[in-house]
N, C-alpha and C positions, 0 to 999 in steps of 0.2 A: 641363624638356624644351628649352627655348630654350638653356640652358646646355649640354646634351648635343649639340644640333645645332650649336653653335659649336665645342665641343671636337672633334667628329667632322670638321669641315670644314677647319679650319686645321692646318697642320702645325707651326707654330712655337708653343711654349708662351708666348713673350713676347707674341705677337699676340692670344693668348687672354686674358692678363692685361689687355692695353690695352683690349680690347673690353668686358670685364665691366663697368666703370663706366658705358659708354655704354648697357648693357643695364639696369642697375640705376637710375640716376638719373632717367631719364624715368619709371619706375614710381613713384617717389617724388614727383616734382615734378607729374606729370600724373594722380595718383590722385584729385585733387579735394579734398585736405585742405589741403595747404600753399598752393596757388594755385588760386584758383576760375577756372573756364574762361572765364567772361565778362571777367575782369581780363586775359586775354591778347589778342594782336593781334586786332582786330575784323575785320580782312580775312580771317581764317582761323578765326573762331570766331563763334557766334551767341548771343545773349542768351536765346533760346528753347528752346535744346537743347544737349547735349554735342556739341561739334565732332567731326568725323570722326576726327582724330588721337587724340582721348581715347578713342573707342570701341575703339582698338587696345590700350589699356593694360589688361593684365589686373588689376592692382591697383585700378583704378577699379571694375571690375565686383565684385570680391570685397569692397572697403570699403563700396561702397553697399549691397550685399546685407546685410551684417552690420549697418550703421547703421540702415537702414530696418526690418529685422527687430527689432531690439533695442528700437527706439523705439516701434514700433506693437504689438507683441505681448507686451511684459512685462505681469506680472500688474496693474500699476496702470493704464497707458495703454490697453490694449485695451479696457477698460470704457468709457472715455470718448471713444475716438479719433472715433468717427462724430459725436458732439455737437461735439467740438472742430473737426472739419472743417466741419461746417455753420456754426459760429460764425466760423471763419476766413473763409469765403467771404462771409458776411453782413457782417463788419467791413470786409473789403476793399472790397466793392462800394458799401456806403453811405458809407463815410467817404473813400475815395481815388477809386475808378472814377468814381462819379456826380459827385463834386466837380470832377473834372478835365474830364469831358465838359461840364458846365455852364459852366465856364470858357471852353472852346473855343467853345461855342455863343454865349456873351455876346460873345466877340471877333469871331465871325462877324457877329452882329447889329449890332455897332458899325460894322464895315466897310460893311454894307449901308446903314445910315443915312447914313454919310459920302459913300457913292458912290464910294469908293476902296478898292480890295482890297489889304491888306497882304501882305507876303512870306509870312506864314504862313497866308494865308486857305485856299488850296487844300489845304495839308497838314492843317490842322485840320478842314477839311471831309471829307477822306478818312479821317482817324481816326475821326471821329464816325460816319461812314457805316459803315465796317467793324465798329465795336464794336457799334453798334446791330443790323446784321444778325446778328452772332454771337449777341447777346442774344435776338433773336427766335427763333432756332433752339433755343437751350437753355431758353428760358422763353416757349413760344408763347402762353400764356394772357394775357399782357399784350400787347395789339395795338398796332402803329403802321402806319398806312396810307400814310406818306410816305417808306419806307425807299428807294425807287428815286428818290425825288425830292432827295436829298441829294447833288447834284452842282453844280459851278459854273454850269452852264447853266440849271438848274431850281430853284435855291434861292430862296426868298423869306421875306420877315419872318414870314408865317403859317406857313410850315413850320417855321421856327426855333422859334416859340412852341409848335407841337405837339410838337416835339422836346423841348423843355424840359419841357413837361408829362409827356411820356412818362418822361423821366429821373426826374422827381420821383416818378412812381407807382412806378419801380423802386426808388428809395431807400427809400420807405415800405415796400415788399414786403420789402426785405432788412432793415430794421429789424425787421419782425415775424419774419422768417426766423431772425435772430440771437436774439431773445428766445425764440422757440419752442425752439431747441436749448439755450440757457442754463438754461431752465426744466427742460427734460428732464435735464441734467446734475445741476441741484440736487436734483431729485427722487431721482436715483440715489445721490447722496452722502448725502441723508437716509436712504435705505434702508439703506445701508452703516452708518451711524452707528447705526441702531436694532438692527442685529445685533450690533454691537459698537462702543462709544462711540468707541473709537480706531482702528477698522478703516481708515478713509480715510487717517489719517495714517501708520499702520503700512505700508500698501501703498506710499504716496508715499515714505516714507523708505527702505523696503527696495528698491524697484524703480526709482523715478523717477531719471533721470540728468539733471541740469541742464546739464552740459557738452555731452552729446550733444543735448539740446533746442536749445541755442544754435546748434548746427551745422545741424540739419535744419529749423530755422524762420527761419535767417537772422537771429537776434536782435540780432546786433552789427552788422548793416548798417542804414544810415539810409535807404536807397533802398528804396521799397516797390514802385515800378514805373518802367518805362522804356518810351520810344516807340521803335519798331524797324519800319521799312518799313510805315509806315501803320497800325501796331497798337500798342495798350497792352499790355505784357507785364508781368504779375505777378512780382515778385521775392520778396515776403514769403511765408513759410510753404510752402515747395516740399514739404515732406512732406504737406501737405493738398490739394495740386494734382493734378488728373487729367492724365495725358498728352494731348496733342493729335495726336500722330502715330499712324498706324494700324499700324504694324509695328515693335515693340521701341524704336525710338529715343524718347527723352523728355528732359525736363529733369532735372537731378541731384537725387537724393533723391525721385524719383517713387514713391509708394507702389505703384502698379501699372504695367505696361506693357502696350500692346495688340498682340495677334497677330491681324492681319486683323480688327480691330474688337473682338476679345474681350479683356476685362481679365484679365490674369494677375498674380499676387503677383510683386513685384520679385525676391523671393529665388528663386523658381523660374526665372524667366527668366534671371537673372544666373548662376545655378549651370549652367544648360543652356549659356550662352554660353561659360563657362569650360570646360566639357567639350569644346565644339566646338573652342575654340582648342587645347586640349591634344591632341585627337585629329589636328588639322591639323599640328601640331609633330611628333607621333609618326609620322605618315606621312612628314613631310619628313626625319625621322631615319631611319626604315626604308628608304626608298628613296634616302637621301643626296642629296637634291635640291639643297641648298646647295653641297655638294662637287662635284657634278656641273657645277653652274653655274660655280663658280669655275675648275674644271679646263677647261671649255670656253672661259672667258674667257682663261685662260693660252695656250690653243692659238692662240685668234684673235689675241692680242697677239703671240705668237711668229711666226705667219706675217707678220703686218704688219711686224715688225722685219726679217724675212729679205727681204721685198719691198723693203724700204727699202735694205737693205745692196746 
């Protein structure tokens, strides 16, 4: 459709030939496969979501839909996906998230003992405060009474100790959470093997795609998390992470997207977006909007030239 709009709008064939690479190359580079969005200029991108210019690339919507659908819904992975998602969260929280917050709390505690607040004091405290508040929302059954006291003005050694105890409680919870999911997965594997001794391996060999798995779980990336604007953002296992935005926008390889708070499969949302893009371009072609814009530009420029003469 975009090619038809360009062909209809420009008079010279040479101009069309020149424009074609400028239409195709961004579709390749910004599809999310060749170059990861967070690797681009940080001033125009965000590590927590696909940047706006990436949302305009049709190839990114199509590729993400196919990759997510193929990984989650093949006959092997769909049986274990829910358990793998639980294991991923448990593994990240207990081994990386909790450890990072403990290090920050220890650094804050040392500064308080010295009576001198270092350069990272306020930033560490902000991250700890934001992350604990998010955790209290997602896991309210583990209580922490000092969430509003994690500020530079109100922080005390006693509050630090309480926060460390809370983080340790979370770590133990996520250890049990991981073990529960792992046991459930093992029970399912044993069930498959009872039905057919080679069933598990047959399904894995026939349907599991290792190369695709490396992409959707960021297996080749050594960075598991980053700090951005007072938050810790998980970078490992994006295929097992729920989106945090309420309307369509999400991180790359998100398994679902939210529409006004309701989770919808990525395949459905992405295909819908592709149809919307196609319809918009069809309307632009039908009403010759680009051609009219170019013609009006020529008229304006012609008037300017005459006025100068």
